[in-house]
VOGU-3710 file (C-alpha; in Angstrom, 3 decimals, decimal comma):
1> mfakehcshf> 47,254/-115,372/81,384  45,815/-112,327/79,679  42,486/-112,679/77,875  42,740/-112,481/74,105  41,457/-109,143/72,826  38,916/-108,910/70,032  37,147/-106,272/67,902  33,672/-106,616/66,461  33,687/-107,096/62,707  32,287/-104,253/60,594
11> qmlpigmrll> 29,097/-106,125/59,813  28,330/-106,491/63,511  28,482/-102,730/63,995  25,489/-100,340/63,775  24,804/-98,908/60,330  25,530/-95,411/61,619  29,048/-96,397/62,700  29,737/-98,032/59,335  28,578/-94,885/57,557  30,858/-92,829/59,812
21> fsgtlvvlgt> 33,810/-95,094/59,026  33,049/-95,044/55,298  32,774/-91,259/55,120  36,053/-90,905/57,009  37,835/-93,299/54,643  36,471/-91,608/51,525  37,615/-88,164/52,654  41,025/-89,402/53,847  41,489/-91,392/50,620  40,724/-88,307/48,539
31> gylfamiyif> 43,142/-86,265/50,623  45,864/-88,901/50,243  45,358/-88,907/46,472  45,750/-85,129/46,285  48,850/-85,353/48,488  50,411/-87,814/46,028  49,607/-85,492/43,124  51,220/-82,582/44,980  54,361/-84,596/45,777  54,655/-85,659/42,150
41> eshagrdgdp> 54,201/-82,138/40,796  56,609/-80,561/43,300  59,443/-83,041/42,707  59,053/-84,475/39,201  61,189/-83,183/36,330  63,971/-81,593/38,370  66,511/-83,705/36,484  65,183/-82,476/33,148  63,282/-85,693/32,362  59,525/-86,225/32,741
51> glsvddlvia> 58,234/-88,293/35,635  59,420/-88,742/39,201  62,797/-90,409/39,635  65,385/-90,966/42,346  67,497/-88,243/40,709  64,623/-85,793/41,250  64,624/-86,631/44,958  68,396/-86,247/45,159  68,118/-82,754/43,647  65,204/-81,823/45,935
61> ysgsksdtkl> 67,011/-82,741/49,153  70,722/-82,682/48,307  70,815/-80,160/45,465  72,128/-80,221/41,911  75,791/-80,294/40,941  75,109/-78,586/37,613  72,155/-76,217/38,134  71,327/-73,269/40,350  68,249/-73,244/42,615  66,403/-71,195/39,992
71> esslkgpman> 67,209/-73,619/37,169  66,201/-76,662/39,238  62,890/-75,003/40,064  62,237/-74,042/36,435  62,901/-77,623/35,361  60,715/-79,052/38,127  57,750/-77,558/40,009  57,744/-74,194/38,204  58,185/-75,601/34,680  54,560/-75,014/33,690
81> mlpaeenhei> 54,146/-71,625/35,350  55,478/-69,659/32,384  55,898/-70,140/28,597  58,837/-72,278/27,484  60,567/-69,390/25,688  60,484/-67,237/28,830  61,705/-70,174/30,889  64,662/-70,596/28,513  65,358/-66,869/28,600  65,724/-66,900/32,401
91> vawvrrgaae> 67,963/-69,987/32,275  70,121/-68,349/29,595  70,516/-65,243/31,800  71,633/-67,399/34,732  74,177/-69,220/32,577  75,540/-65,928/31,253  76,501/-65,096/34,827  73,266/-63,620/36,245  74,633/-60,066/36,067  72,520/-57,184/37,379
101> adftssgvag> 72,917/-55,076/34,229  71,793/-57,998/32,072  68,842/-58,635/34,408  66,979/-55,584/33,101  68,307/-55,320/29,554  67,563/-58,969/28,722  63,930/-58,666/29,776  64,282/-61,165/32,637  63,147/-58,528/35,141  59,897/-58,094/33,225
111> iierrclich> 59,290/-61,844/33,053  59,799/-62,220/36,799  57,449/-59,321/37,479  54,700/-60,680/35,210  54,953/-64,377/35,999  56,408/-64,786/39,488  55,679/-61,890/41,810  52,019/-62,743/42,238  53,269/-65,448/44,670  56,963/-64,681/45,224
121> ngsnphipdl> 56,452/-61,137/46,519  57,702/-61,603/50,057  54,257/-62,032/51,633  54,811/-65,746/52,321  57,941/-66,433/54,403  57,998/-70,072/53,276  58,656/-69,375/49,579  61,506/-67,368/48,023  61,034/-63,608/47,639  61,934/-62,749/44,025
131> tgfkgiskva> 61,375/-59,005/44,326  64,072/-57,120/42,406  67,578/-58,254/41,522  68,494/-58,790/45,173  65,739/-61,356/45,570  66,341/-63,205/42,311  70,119/-63,324/42,858  69,613/-65,451/45,994  68,086/-68,270/43,935  70,606/-67,842/41,108
141> eadtgmdift> 73,207/-69,448/43,374  74,318/-73,081/43,507  71,483/-75,460/44,353  72,158/-77,145/47,702  68,660/-78,604/48,093  66,294/-77,935/50,992  67,891/-76,143/53,912  67,755/-77,694/57,384  65,197/-75,179/58,672  62,799/-76,077/55,852
151> lvrvshihlf> 63,322/-79,797/56,463  62,602/-79,396/60,180  59,456/-77,370/59,470  58,138/-79,897/56,945  59,186/-82,853/59,132  57,100/-81,933/62,150  54,053/-81,232/59,962  54,365/-84,638/58,289  55,071/-86,519/61,511  51,996/-85,135/63,265
161> gitfiffivg> 49,680/-85,221/60,244  50,530/-88,693/58,954  50,439/-90,182/62,456  46,846/-88,964/62,884  45,862/-90,239/59,417  47,186/-93,754/59,993  45,891/-93,892/63,557  42,388/-93,228/62,215  42,692/-95,584/59,232  44,327/-98,269/61,408
171> sifchayiqp> 41,629/-97,976/64,076  38,991/-98,625/61,414  41,024/-101,443/59,836  41,195/-103,217/63,235  37,561/-104,277/62,649  38,549/-106,239/59,512  38,963/-110,021/59,465  42,487/-110,782/58,156  44,279/-114,107/58,276  47,041/-114,775/59,072
181> qwlkclmlit> 47,042/-112,321/61,960  50,681/-111,326/61,390  49,642/-109,782/58,054  47,128/-107,554/59,819  49,755/-106,483/62,352  52,256/-105,837/59,549  49,817/-103,557/57,718  49,120/-101,627/60,921  52,772/-100,962/61,786  54,207/-100,499/58,259
191> pfaailldig> 53,150/-96,851/57,699  54,591/-95,720/61,039  57,944/-97,361/60,317  57,852/-96,020/56,750  57,271/-92,389/57,750  60,217/-92,518/60,170  62,446/-93,982/57,438  61,120/-91,508/54,884  61,703/-88,366/56,926  65,017/-89,586/58,353
201> swyltkvypp> 66,244/-90,185/54,812  65,502/-86,579/53,809  68,361/-85,498/56,051  70,617/-88,425/55,154  70,157/-87,726/51,429  71,792/-84,336/51,936  75,026/-86,028/53,022  74,724/-89,296/51,056  72,474/-89,009/47,956  71,755/-92,782/47,544
211> fawvvmisga> 69,454/-92,493/50,579  66,974/-91,005/48,087  66,163/-94,633/47,273  64,981/-95,086/50,872  62,750/-92,008/50,498  61,105/-93,475/47,405  60,792/-97,052/48,723  59,421/-96,027/52,134  56,880/-93,753/50,422  55,789/-96,692/48,246
221> fmgaafafmw> 55,357/-98,949/51,305  53,336/-96,247/53,055  51,038/-95,859/50,065  50,657/-99,641/49,687  49,691/-100,020/53,363  47,156/-97,192/53,087  45,615/-98,721/49,938  45,434/-102,213/51,492  43,731/-100,999/54,672  41,391/-98,673/52,760
231> vtsiyqmwfy> 40,222/-101,251/50,204  39,939/-104,054/52,773  37,925/-101,900/55,175  35,466/-100,634/52,551  35,031/-104,105/51,030  34,475/-105,904/54,320  32,191/-103,159/55,573  29,658/-103,466/52,749  30,323/-106,463/50,453  32,013/-109,184/52,504
241> rlpaalienn> 30,242/-112,359/53,672  31,338/-113,413/57,135  32,811/-116,939/57,411  30,734/-119,389/59,448  33,419/-119,585/62,148  33,297/-115,821/62,566  29,504/-115,803/62,820  29,688/-118,472/65,535  32,131/-116,219/67,383  29,614/-113,342/67,255
251> grvs> 31,735/-111,488/64,684  34,740/-111,140/66,981  38,015/-110,668/65,069  41,533/-110,724/66,483
//
């Protein structure tokens, strides 16, 4: 028989270690919050309605049946980067056929130069280059969503980054006292299963749009697991009173 493994509860740890754990959780929690804000801002509104919906995710990964890449971007992440009248002027040019002669005469060229080229000037290979008509015409085509190369690039960044985040948070959470034990194990494994489902569904959404529901649901489970482990760890580290049985066991938790 193998001996049952235990961790020392937070309150049995040195104050320095608890401060280290707390600082780590505060910084990671802040980073997670900013990541959620970024995801919301980069995907919300693509369907023309405020807020983040499954339709927004379908457009992000699978593309739009009615809009070009440029229109989807102007409805979504780029909606607030230029005045509404200039936004409408660009959309109107696209819907007139996105002709080169009309590009200059309609004033769209000037809008792009003033509002877009500060970022979309070709210096960053990961965002579209909108320099001149040749550049803008590439995004005035049918929206097919993220290309496979972009998905692969973003996938490996997320897989490595999120694995490290939840390994750290989970390692800290192991010192918490949670009953029943299966709940603790469920919280530890949920984010790893969720990230695999999430990223796998990016690709599947391109061929079968309803998989966007899996993207949204797995993201919600990941966030819920992070919040549960974060709140439980901080609370038990500083405010929790150990049960008598745990004190008798020298603060050893399963």
